[in-house]
C-alpha angles and dihedrals in degrees: 000000000000130000114282114256115217098226097170090046090050092050089048093050092047091050090048094049092049090052093049091050093047098041103044095089095052092043094050092044090053093047093039090227113176132174115232100359120139094226095056129073110249088213091060091053094044091049092050094045093046094049093046093047091051093049095046094044094049093048094046092051094048093049093045092051092048093049092049088049089054092046094048091048089051089050092055093049104038136078119247094257093049090046097052091051094045095046098043092074088185091143090058092048093049092051097038125037099219093191142281136293106232100177132009136035111277139109114247096233120160090256094048092046088055090050090050093049091050096045100037114128090193129038125172134166117241115231133199133194132231142160133243123228122264120008088033112229126173122233137175125221141177106263094207097259129110128203113220127180142166145134132279121184090348091304122117120233133182136179141177112224124202098220099199093050091043090053091051090050092049091048091049092048094049092049092049097050108023093093092050094066124090099213097185094225094072118100 
């Protein structure tokens, strides 16, 4: 029997992450949050950034662990030819640009992106700036990307991950392969 994957919790976290990535700009525009401006309280920005980073990080880790659990269970139950096709996730990468490798020599597959999320020693949200209409006021917002980095075999690696596209790829993968796994606890 394998570990139990929290499918409904994973779907919920993926939905939540997509909403956070999509809604940050509107939220920050409405609150007029801006990093480093004289007319904004640095504490307001730090509180917002800290809360958002915690929520995104926790959700990314949970989803990555659950997807790896699914993949490893598939690996133990599939033939080599089925496995190579299922794990390659090239179709997902061609349709969805999961992000960008910034340092290191690896392909940003769905599996490898999960590994990087799980083993990252640094995670930070990437922010952009914009202006409101009249009167023009600057604001900063999370642009939906995270920077993750770490070390593997004494070599540094870094990547930028597009969270909304990554969530869509994880959701697609889980939907495609969930029924193919014999979980042991099913009747």
